[in-house]
BAFI-3210 file (N, C-alpha, C; in Angstrom, 3 decimals, decimal comma, padded with zeros to 6 digits):
// residues 271
n [1|2|3|4|5|6|7|8|9|10|11|12|13|14|15|16|17|18|19|20|21|22|23|24|25|26|27|28|29|30|31|32|33|34|35|36|37|38|39|40|41|42|43|44|45|46|47|48|49|50|51|52|53|54|55|56|57|58|59|60|61|62|63|64|65|66|67|68|69|70|71|72|73|74|75|76|77|78|79|80|81|82|83|84|85|86|87|88|89|90|91|92|93|94|95|96|97|98|99|100|101|102|103|104|105|106|107|108|109|110|111|112|113|114|115|116|117|118|119|120|121|122|123|124|125|126|127|128|129|130|131|132|133|134|135|136|137|138|139|140|141|142|143|144|145|146|147|148|149|150|151|152|153|154|155|156|157|158|159|160|161|162|163|164|165|166|167|168|169|170|171|172|173|174|175|176|177|178|179|180|181|182|183|184|185|186|187|188|189|190|191|192|193|194|195|196|197|198|199|200|201|202|203|204|205|206|207|208|209|210|211|212|213|214|215|216|217|218|219|220|221|222|223|224|225|226|227|228|229|230|231|232|233|234|235|236|237|238|239|240|241|242|243|244|245|246|247|248|249|250|251|252|253|254|255|256|257|258|259|260|261|262|263|264|265|266|267|268|269|270|271]
n.u [056,020|054,593|055,823|055,896|056,565|058,411|059,478|061,816|062,698|062,063|059,093|058,523|056,185|055,916|056,344|058,949|061,592|063,344|066,222|067,862|070,141|069,561|071,132|072,683|073,239|075,425|075,044|077,321|078,996|079,499|082,747|083,726|083,746|086,785|088,096|088,713|092,097|094,005|095,862|099,397|100,619|102,067|105,653|107,271|108,268|111,670|113,612|113,896|116,707|117,056|118,829|119,928|121,848|125,318|126,927|125,518|126,303|129,136|131,589|132,231|133,574|136,253|136,806|136,765|134,758|135,320|133,441|132,009|130,940|130,119|128,612|128,461|129,384|132,036|133,941|135,419|135,308|133,183|133,500|132,499|131,999|132,131|129,721|127,907|128,408|127,582|124,834|124,625|123,839|123,690|121,921|123,132|125,887|126,868|125,919|124,067|123,793|121,025|120,451|121,315|123,896|126,341|128,540|128,156|130,190|130,496|131,497|131,793|133,333|133,276|132,786|132,929|136,087|138,428|140,335|143,375|143,488|143,654|141,838|138,371|136,466|134,936|135,523|136,733|138,768|141,294|141,317|143,063|142,330|139,483|139,820|139,813|141,930|144,124|145,128|148,392|150,705|153,436|155,524|157,392|156,848|156,503|154,040|151,444|149,847|146,814|144,800|141,892|139,628|136,604|135,622|134,262|134,775|132,268|131,342|133,037|135,013|134,443|136,593|138,798|140,054|141,951|140,726|140,637|140,393|141,369|143,926|147,167|148,563|151,310|153,780|155,312|153,604|151,524|151,888|151,040|148,433|145,233|143,976|141,735|142,521|142,058|140,706|142,111|143,081|145,264|147,963|149,463|152,821|155,076|158,038|158,311|157,382|153,925|151,809|150,095|146,752|144,232|143,925|142,103|139,593|136,186|133,772|132,083|132,494|133,026|136,025|138,595|141,149|144,068|146,083|149,085|151,118|154,174|157,240|158,894|158,001|155,722|153,049|151,090|148,036|145,915|142,962|143,876|146,452|149,782|150,867|152,656|155,477|157,248|159,805|159,214|159,669|158,144|156,614|153,992|151,554|148,330|145,146|143,067|139,803|137,414|136,284|138,097|138,247|140,484|141,174|143,389|142,988|140,549|138,786|138,342|136,495|133,568|131,619|129,802|130,576|131,048|132,447|132,475|132,582|131,927|131,726|131,886|133,091|135,063|137,865|139,969|142,827|145,242|147,698]
n.v [176,981|176,082|174,353|173,902|171,556|172,276|171,869|173,201|173,582|174,159|175,874|178,390|179,351|182,012|182,458|182,482|181,061|178,286|177,296|174,350|171,816|168,756|165,737|164,029|160,918|159,826|157,433|154,805|154,398|151,430|150,184|149,728|146,404|144,595|143,535|140,119|139,030|138,304|135,464|135,409|134,299|131,030|130,554|129,892|126,552|125,449|124,940|121,645|119,635|117,041|114,138|111,551|109,993|108,947|110,874|113,144|113,793|113,947|115,320|113,438|113,536|113,133|110,416|106,837|103,895|100,835|097,978|095,264|093,290|091,216|091,991|091,807|089,318|088,618|087,486|089,102|091,804|094,716|098,100|101,354|104,369|107,954|109,438|107,832|107,181|109,378|109,189|106,744|103,938|101,184|099,208|097,032|097,390|100,042|103,104|105,952|106,834|106,542|109,112|110,650|111,751|110,549|108,199|104,759|101,991|098,638|095,218|091,666|088,631|086,632|087,971|089,209|089,881|092,385|092,378|090,709|091,218|090,227|090,515|091,111|094,134|097,379|100,230|103,493|105,090|107,429|109,827|111,645|115,036|115,926|113,953|110,485|109,084|107,364|109,002|110,429|111,441|112,868|112,765|114,693|116,752|119,438|120,194|120,262|117,508|116,841|115,012|114,507|113,089|111,866|108,949|105,616|102,268|100,256|097,663|094,683|091,729|088,833|087,202|088,810|089,536|091,759|094,995|097,443|100,980|103,408|104,176|104,754|104,426|103,663|103,608|101,494|099,996|099,628|102,335|103,431|102,794|102,824|100,781|098,408|096,137|093,401|094,700|097,074|100,222|100,983|102,635|101,462|101,483|101,728|099,901|100,472|100,251|099,737|102,559|103,365|104,247|104,001|102,361|100,723|100,114|100,880|099,372|101,131|103,680|106,988|108,503|110,918|112,019|113,437|113,403|114,550|114,924|115,850|117,436|115,166|113,628|112,309|113,511|113,082|113,936|114,595|116,029|118,548|118,579|117,663|114,349|112,516|112,000|111,052|110,009|109,865|109,147|108,936|107,955|108,390|108,346|107,749|108,188|105,849|105,021|103,542|100,268|097,351|093,906|092,035|089,194|086,448|084,065|084,237|082,353|080,493|080,127|081,978|082,967|085,041|086,722|089,999|093,228|096,680|100,155|103,462|106,745|110,067|112,503|113,868|115,051|116,294|117,555|118,997|121,110]
n.w [192,209|189,294|186,427|182,858|180,248|177,366|173,956|173,611|176,179|179,652|180,569|182,669|185,198|184,927|182,383|181,463|179,674|180,480|179,476|178,498|177,677|176,194|176,800|174,202|172,923|170,636|168,080|167,582|164,615|162,960|162,029|158,674|157,415|157,003|153,941|153,265|153,501|150,668|150,236|149,593|146,460|146,130|146,017|142,929|142,150|142,455|139,543|138,351|137,865|136,043|136,399|134,602|133,448|133,608|132,398|132,941|135,415|135,535|133,298|130,596|128,233|127,558|127,764|127,265|127,789|129,229|129,348|131,307|129,523|126,835|124,324|121,562|121,036|120,343|121,879|123,576|125,994|125,622|124,287|125,077|123,455|122,990|120,784|122,143|124,806|126,252|126,784|128,005|130,005|132,272|134,402|135,545|135,714|135,265|136,179|137,528|141,024|143,416|144,334|142,307|142,191|141,930|140,267|139,678|139,458|138,450|138,575|137,973|139,116|137,140|134,749|131,308|129,713|128,584|125,519|125,880|128,581|132,039|134,062|134,870|134,314|134,843|133,504|132,995|130,526|129,919|127,278|124,652|124,586|122,754|120,847|119,707|120,522|122,775|125,787|126,278|128,142|130,054|133,013|132,880|131,151|131,550|132,483|135,022|136,122|137,235|139,334|141,114|143,478|145,025|146,452|147,000|148,019|147,488|147,344|148,005|147,336|149,340|149,923|150,062|147,705|145,697|144,731|142,316|141,971|140,904|138,591|137,089|133,968|131,785|129,142|129,999|131,506|134,456|136,711|139,098|141,526|143,150|145,562|147,121|149,570|151,434|153,636|153,811|152,310|149,795|148,046|145,303|144,083|141,453|141,691|144,389|147,885|148,734|149,528|152,457|152,630|153,943|156,893|158,311|156,684|156,247|154,412|151,884|152,818|151,928|150,687|150,106|147,812|146,258|143,351|142,118|139,346|138,210|137,114|137,192|139,335|141,871|143,769|146,629|148,083|150,903|152,084|151,203|152,181|151,714|151,777|150,888|148,729|145,817|143,455|139,912|136,661|133,691|130,572|128,084|129,549|131,105|132,779|134,555|135,595|137,707|138,251|138,948|139,115|140,660|140,620|140,998|139,678|137,709|136,652|138,597|141,681|142,798|140,153|140,283|142,258|143,427|142,705|143,510|142,887|143,876|142,715|143,653|143,142|140,546|139,118|136,677|135,236|132,976|133,129]
ca.u [055,525|054,634|056,440|055,469|057,650|058,384|060,524|063,082|063,112|060,967|058,482|058,097|054,829|055,920|056,569|060,374|062,053|064,561|066,853|068,880|070,475|069,384|072,310|072,412|074,254|075,540|075,218|078,623|078,897|080,479|083,776|083,466|084,474|087,939|088,018|089,684|093,369|094,300|097,219|100,360|100,775|103,297|106,805|107,381|109,286|112,959|113,657|114,536|117,670|116,954|120,056|119,581|123,014|126,576|127,421|124,817|126,986|130,499|131,916|132,926|133,988|137,613|136,945|136,016|134,350|135,422|132,346|132,190|129,870|130,437|127,291|128,533|129,763|133,333|134,830|136,060|134,364|132,916|133,935|131,503|132,669|131,296|128,713|127,028|128,665|126,888|123,516|124,727|123,766|123,229|121,751|123,937|127,305|127,295|124,735|124,162|123,145|119,631|120,367|121,754|125,076|127,562|128,545|128,401|130,884|130,362|131,865|131,796|134,520|133,147|132,359|133,792|137,302|138,919|141,375|144,690|143,405|143,461|140,791|137,168|136,458|134,096|136,589|136,925|140,152|141,469|141,674|143,524|141,163|138,958|140,147|139,526|143,219|144,464|145,997|149,795|151,467|154,573|155,760|158,463|156,471|156,323|152,678|150,999|148,739|146,078|143,628|141,340|138,385|135,991|135,057|134,139|134,623|130,945|131,234|134,336|134,929|134,587|137,875|139,878|140,660|142,138|139,833|141,261|139,471|142,067|145,301|147,860|149,309|152,200|154,362|155,882|152,587|150,956|152,892|150,455|147,025|144,572|143,320|141,268|143,117|141,880|140,323|142,924|143,185|146,667|148,379|150,601|153,759|156,036|159,380|158,326|156,374|152,643|151,573|148,838|145,799|143,242|144,377|140,934|138,575|134,814|133,225|131,030|132,860|133,719|137,266|139,086|142,589|144,513|147,369|149,735|152,294|154,904|158,670|159,495|157,631|154,303|152,675|149,804|147,462|144,629|142,470|144,780|147,769|150,625|151,236|153,725|156,091|158,283|160,208|158,668|159,816|157,431|156,043|152,793|150,680|146,909|144,406|141,952|138,917|136,266|136,476|138,746|138,226|141,810|141,371|144,522|142,424|139,140|137,966|138,011|135,702|132,186|131,602|128,909|131,179|130,956|133,201|131,766|133,153|131,052|132,540|131,113|133,821|136,095|138,464|141,159|143,352|146,644|148,025]
ca.v [177,438|174,943|174,576|172,946|171,123|172,716|171,165|173,906|173,629|174,278|177,213|178,644|179,883|183,396|182,486|182,451|179,763|177,796|176,477|173,355|170,904|167,330|164,949|163,160|159,872|159,500|155,998|154,524|153,770|150,335|150,313|148,786|145,136|144,465|142,424|139,072|139,153|137,248|134,966|135,561|133,051|130,308|130,755|128,801|125,570|125,533|124,024|120,359|119,181|115,590|113,454|110,179|109,264|109,327|112,105|114,270|114,060|114,337|115,463|112,221|113,711|112,679|109,030|105,699|103,033|099,379|097,397|093,817|092,656|090,880|092,058|091,424|087,912|088,391|086,840|090,080|092,806|095,799|099,462|102,386|105,623|109,087|110,107|106,888|107,199|110,502|108,751|105,297|103,393|099,812|099,014|095,914|097,676|101,430|103,944|106,904|106,343|106,948|110,546|111,347|112,562|109,750|107,113|103,431|101,051|097,309|094,066|090,390|087,804|085,848|088,784|089,269|090,675|093,003|091,601|090,748|091,514|089,094|090,766|091,827|095,523|098,430|101,207|104,568|105,359|108,807|110,091|112,983|115,912|116,176|112,865|109,133|108,462|107,314|110,064|110,032|112,547|112,399|113,506|115,679|117,553|120,826|120,429|119,621|116,603|116,876|114,142|114,448|112,331|111,329|107,672|104,584|100,862|099,978|096,208|094,042|090,275|088,345|086,530|089,789|089,789|093,193|095,738|098,711|102,052|104,423|103,805|105,467|103,493|104,269|102,721|100,307|099,337|100,388|103,020|103,567|102,384|102,852|099,474|097,841|094,815|092,783|095,665|098,276|100,922|101,302|103,091|100,717|102,355|100,909|099,882|100,920|099,656|100,451|103,598|103,089|105,354|103,713|101,121|099,901|100,736|100,386|099,350|102,109|104,990|107,835|109,164|111,750|112,184|114,128|112,981|115,523|114,380|116,891|117,588|113,873|113,181|112,139|114,021|112,577|114,859|114,334|117,263|119,603|118,445|116,655|113,297|111,678|112,405|110,130|110,280|109,041|109,628|107,971|108,504|107,760|108,061|108,090|107,762|104,911|105,205|102,631|099,129|096,160|092,745|091,511|087,805|085,810|083,053|084,591|081,201|079,780|080,937|082,296|083,923|086,171|087,575|091,352|094,387|097,906|101,442|104,603|107,960|111,299|113,651|113,493|116,288|115,913|118,630|118,978|122,520]
ca.w [190,931|188,389|185,124|181,832|179,337|175,982|173,198|173,738|177,567|180,591|180,647|184,059|185,308|184,498|180,937|181,096|179,159|181,140|178,431|178,878|176,564|176,460|176,315|173,040|172,739|169,209|167,787|166,967|163,288|162,893|160,990|157,562|157,530|156,101|152,978|153,631|152,802|149,701|150,508|148,503|145,706|146,497|145,135|141,955|142,555|141,790|138,403|138,615|136,868|136,087|136,030|134,265|132,976|134,246|131,786|133,560|136,684|135,204|131,881|130,180|126,839|127,297|128,216|126,768|128,895|129,068|130,130|131,530|128,759|125,441|123,689|120,150|120,936|119,706|122,836|124,463|126,495|124,677|124,606|124,771|123,153|122,649|121,618|122,823|126,246|126,887|127,244|128,236|131,363|132,421|135,856|136,033|135,938|135,087|136,307|138,629|142,245|143,576|144,542|141,109|142,510|141,829|139,286|140,233|138,570|139,043|137,760|138,688|138,877|135,916|133,602|130,123|129,862|127,356|124,848|126,500|130,013|132,937|135,045|134,412|134,761|134,282|133,728|132,029|130,181|129,464|125,890|124,314|124,491|121,418|119,921|120,179|120,794|124,204|126,297|126,397|128,684|130,854|134,257|132,642|129,984|131,935|132,957|136,263|135,818|138,503|139,441|142,469|143,485|146,238|146,045|148,030|147,648|148,041|147,469|147,797|147,483|150,714|150,124|150,129|146,402|145,474|143,837|141,944|141,609|140,115|138,255|136,020|133,127|130,809|128,131|130,646|132,313|135,565|137,540|140,434|141,576|144,452|145,674|148,388|149,778|152,754|154,652|153,746|151,027|149,577|146,724|144,778|143,396|140,734|142,249|145,782|148,746|148,681|150,527|153,136|152,671|154,984|157,533|158,651|155,840|156,338|153,052|151,652|153,364|150,950|151,067|149,017|147,674|145,044|142,816|141,248|138,672|137,510|137,437|137,468|140,680|142,209|145,089|147,096|149,058|151,558|152,712|150,718|152,793|151,072|152,719|150,336|147,456|145,372|142,072|138,837|135,286|132,856|129,340|127,543|130,693|131,107|133,959|134,451|136,753|137,689|139,138|138,378|140,027|140,365|141,042|140,344|138,768|137,577|136,304|139,827|142,600|142,452|139,041|140,579|143,285|142,851|143,196|143,122|143,309|143,635|142,625|143,827|142,606|139,569|138,594|135,941|134,386|132,575|132,903]
c.u [055,706|055,285|055,949|056,637|057,420|059,550|061,872|063,575|061,902|060,439|057,993|056,722|054,774|056,240|058,008|060,779|063,347|065,242|067,826|069,087|070,268|070,610|071,902|073,565|074,314|075,736|076,557|078,432|079,931|081,465|083,481|084,326|085,610|087,733|089,051|090,949|093,571|095,715|098,123|100,506|102,064|104,405|106,892|108,460|110,575|112,993|114,419|115,498|117,703|118,250|119,741|120,800|124,279|127,115|126,644|125,480|128,395|130,641|132,771|133,475|135,372|137,872|136,263|135,699|134,477|134,341|132,523|131,136|130,349|129,123|127,323|129,059|131,099|134,358|135,567|135,014|134,280|133,414|132,832|132,233|131,643|130,925|127,785|127,188|127,875|125,530|123,492|124,565|123,306|123,115|122,586|125,363|127,715|126,065|124,973|123,433|121,744|119,467|120,835|123,001|126,387|127,398|128,893|129,019|130,827|130,854|131,873|132,997|134,454|132,749|133,377|134,974|137,729|140,061|142,723|144,676|143,146|142,220|139,584|137,124|135,290|134,880|136,652|138,416|140,260|141,903|142,360|142,307|140,771|139,264|139,634|140,812|143,485|145,362|147,417|150,601|152,597|154,711|156,831|158,132|156,202|154,934|152,475|149,756|148,015|144,864|143,159|139,975|137,889|135,266|134,922|134,152|133,317|130,602|132,601|134,168|135,178|135,939|139,058|140,587|140,806|141,138|140,474|140,215|140,106|143,469|145,846|148,727|150,160|152,741|154,887|154,883|152,075|152,058|152,360|148,984|146,519|143,690|142,768|141,826|142,911|141,645|141,123|142,790|144,627|146,857|149,610|151,487|154,824|157,419|159,467|157,271|155,054|152,541|150,183|147,970|144,776|143,593|143,225|139,728|137,224|134,183|132,055|131,349|133,578|135,018|137,805|140,604|142,870|145,882|147,874|150,988|152,946|156,369|159,315|159,180|156,123|154,106|151,264|149,294|146,153|144,210|143,402|146,167|148,567|151,079|152,334|154,229|157,166|158,605|159,534|158,891|159,220|156,779|154,757|151,733|149,219|146,271|143,341|141,134|137,739|136,443|137,076|138,767|139,486|142,050|142,543|144,064|140,929|138,230|137,575|137,214|134,320|132,145|130,712|129,426|131,423|131,896|132,514|132,472|132,159|131,882|131,638|131,784|134,915|136,589|139,788|141,585|144,809|147,027|149,482]
c.v [176,297|175,349|173,519|172,683|171,634|172,037|171,844|173,953|173,666|175,702|177,394|179,239|181,313|183,527|182,460|181,050|179,399|176,817|175,479|172,420|169,479|166,573|164,024|162,163|159,501|157,994|155,791|153,816|152,655|150,544|149,317|147,537|145,081|143,285|141,372|139,192|137,981|136,749|135,135|134,242|132,347|130,579|129,601|127,827|125,786|124,553|122,755|120,030|117,661|114,983|111,990|109,334|109,770|110,637|113,326|114,669|114,585|114,501|114,270|112,323|113,157|111,255|108,063|104,817|101,569|098,752|095,881|092,984|092,416|090,820|091,617|090,013|087,642|087,808|087,789|091,113|093,988|097,145|100,429|103,709|106,738|109,007|109,147|106,954|108,298|110,097|107,248|104,988|101,954|099,537|097,884|096,332|099,140|102,326|104,976|106,334|106,941|108,448|111,350|112,171|111,805|108,687|105,819|102,554|099,675|096,250|092,823|089,551|087,083|086,633|088,745|090,199|091,251|092,173|091,801|090,989|090,248|089,254|091,462|093,226|096,298|099,707|102,234|104,793|106,714|108,867|111,449|113,854|116,156|115,100|111,541|108,369|108,425|108,486|109,540|111,245|112,005|113,251|114,573|116,585|119,020|121,163|119,770|118,803|116,313|115,958|114,149|113,787|112,108|110,062|106,745|103,216|100,398|098,486|095,611|092,541|089,835|087,715|087,494|090,048|091,296|093,764|097,087|099,715|103,076|103,921|104,727|104,461|104,262|103,235|101,430|099,578|100,242|101,036|103,338|103,171|102,485|101,614|099,239|096,431|094,382|093,820|096,952|098,919|101,378|101,909|102,294|101,659|101,495|101,044|100,290|100,158|100,429|101,480|103,387|104,348|105,194|102,368|100,181|100,491|100,064|100,499|100,321|103,504|105,826|108,399|109,906|111,746|112,914|113,594|114,075|114,889|115,499|116,840|116,260|113,324|112,955|112,725|113,540|113,480|114,310|115,612|118,443|119,557|117,349|115,635|112,385|112,287|111,404|110,397|109,334|109,757|108,571|108,687|107,769|107,448|108,432|107,558|106,726|105,006|104,252|101,521|097,966|095,089|091,944|090,112|087,198|084,755|083,328|083,403|080,388|080,698|081,232|083,329|085,137|087,063|088,966|092,341|095,643|099,126|102,533|105,871|109,189|112,497|113,160|114,762|115,925|117,073|118,364|120,412|122,819]
c.w [189,978|187,102|184,160|180,871|177,948|175,266|173,337|175,176|178,461|180,567|182,062|184,064|184,858|183,027|180,534|180,636|179,845|180,161|179,053|177,682|177,005|175,963|175,187|172,909|171,268|169,048|167,081|165,640|163,190|161,757|159,880|157,706|156,513|155,159|153,384|152,791|151,862|149,949|149,294|147,764|146,097|145,496|144,147|142,385|141,789|140,633|138,761|137,482|136,962|135,578|135,820|133,935|133,676|133,686|132,241|134,875|136,437|133,694|131,459|128,770|126,551|127,817|127,254|127,968|128,493|129,946|130,242|130,806|127,336|124,666|122,238|119,939|120,287|120,669|123,754|124,890|125,527|125,206|124,187|124,604|122,994|121,165|122,386|124,334|126,961|127,448|127,534|129,717|131,287|133,919|136,416|136,371|135,809|135,102|137,410|139,841|142,387|143,742|143,330|141,289|142,340|140,753|139,993|139,150|139,232|138,058|138,626|138,265|137,528|134,686|132,470|130,368|128,516|126,772|125,522|128,001|130,818|133,800|134,418|135,019|134,162|134,533|132,602|131,805|129,522|128,004|125,767|124,054|123,042|120,400|120,480|120,474|122,297|124,597|126,443|126,833|129,554|132,105|134,081|131,463|130,323|132,447|134,323|135,922|137,136|138,418|140,890|142,416|144,904|145,828|147,241|147,360|148,289|148,066|147,165|147,985|148,919|150,974|150,129|148,818|146,173|144,466|143,578|141,510|140,675|139,810|137,179|135,289|132,126|129,844|128,741|131,530|133,422|136,404|138,938|140,358|143,003|144,545|147,078|148,476|151,222|153,856|154,671|152,364|150,887|148,201|146,329|143,971|142,734|141,373|143,702|146,576|148,611|149,807|151,120|153,184|153,787|155,601|157,862|157,926|156,040|154,959|152,945|152,148|152,307|151,518|149,848|148,996|146,365|144,660|141,884|140,656|137,867|137,926|137,838|138,840|140,763|143,602|145,412|148,211|149,606|152,274|152,446|151,342|152,096|152,105|152,186|149,036|147,098|143,903|141,086|137,515|134,367|131,688|128,986|128,585|130,421|132,387|133,587|135,747|136,628|138,703|138,357|139,452|139,750|140,928|140,282|139,346|138,625|137,277|137,528|140,734|142,044|141,325|139,293|141,704|142,694|143,529|142,668|143,706|142,946|143,716|142,667|143,167|141,673|138,915|137,957|135,053|134,061|132,206|133,205]
res [m|a|a|t|l|n|r|r|g|l|i|s|a|c|g|a|i|l|a|f|a|l|p|v|t|a|e|e|t|p|a|p|a|k|a|p|e|t|p|a|p|p|a|p|p|l|p|l|i|l|k|k|f|a|a|d|v|f|n|l|d|q|f|t|l|e|i|p|l|d|d|d|g|d|g|v|s|d|v|v|k|m|p|l|l|r|n|f|e|d|p|a|f|f|h|i|n|k|l|g|e|a|i|v|f|r|t|r|r|g|d|a|r|m|e|g|a|t|h|p|r|c|e|m|r|e|l|k|k|g|t|e|e|p|a|a|w|s|t|t|d|g|k|v|h|n|f|s|t|t|l|a|f|t|r|v|p|e|d|g|t|p|v|t|a|v|s|v|w|g|e|s|g|e|v|l|a|v|r|h|e|k|g|k|v|v|m|s|r|v|g|m|e|p|f|l|l|e|e|s|y|i|v|g|t|p|f|e|f|m|i|l|l|d|k|g|r|v|r|l|l|r|d|t|n|q|i|a|e|w|p|l|e|a|e|g|l|h|f|r|i|g|v|v|y|e|a|e|s|p|e|s|g|d|p|k|s|t|a|e|v|t|i|w|k|l|y|l|t|h|k]
***
């Protein structure tokens, strides 16, 4: 029996409708395209703290600076005081290092010397806080006088001439000093043998130490460990920090021979 096609199905010869469903394949609707992600804005750069002068590295308010230069022509080296010291630098003898983290002190054998001094120097001297008067404390005044530093002898004379970086002076003169002498670093002590700090020192190597003066004594520490103690009763004391070229005869020898000390850390209190 023949059948004919109708839109609703097949019609048989007897007129019956044979219903069936035509499969319908639905067209897949493409997903909408995602908008391109906008990258997050870069984080703002950290603020730069530009360090141009030594006073940007350390607080120099309680110091004066003896420089190896006779700029006013009076025959003796000059002194730089606050407020000029706050923004003072000279690439020849007093400036910060390239990384802006340390002070460089430099002097030459033939440089100008301060009045009454034998040796040229670029050296800071401690003042009484808030004044222009030299500091004058004692080892028996009931306070702990604390000085700690990290420094390096970055240039020394080839002939082994002593170079001083740190010293304490009082009414009777120098009572202690940290020096480079012929490949060694020693602490000179008034009335006593020098104390050896570095036996085979490599020029340019930073090293640290702390000096405590109290109760009529001196204590020397390395890496927070006390390594020496000795008695000292002295008055009118103050610290000096920088570089001193201690040639016995500064007029002889190469006047351009140079000594240099670089200081990364400087901490000084009286409590």
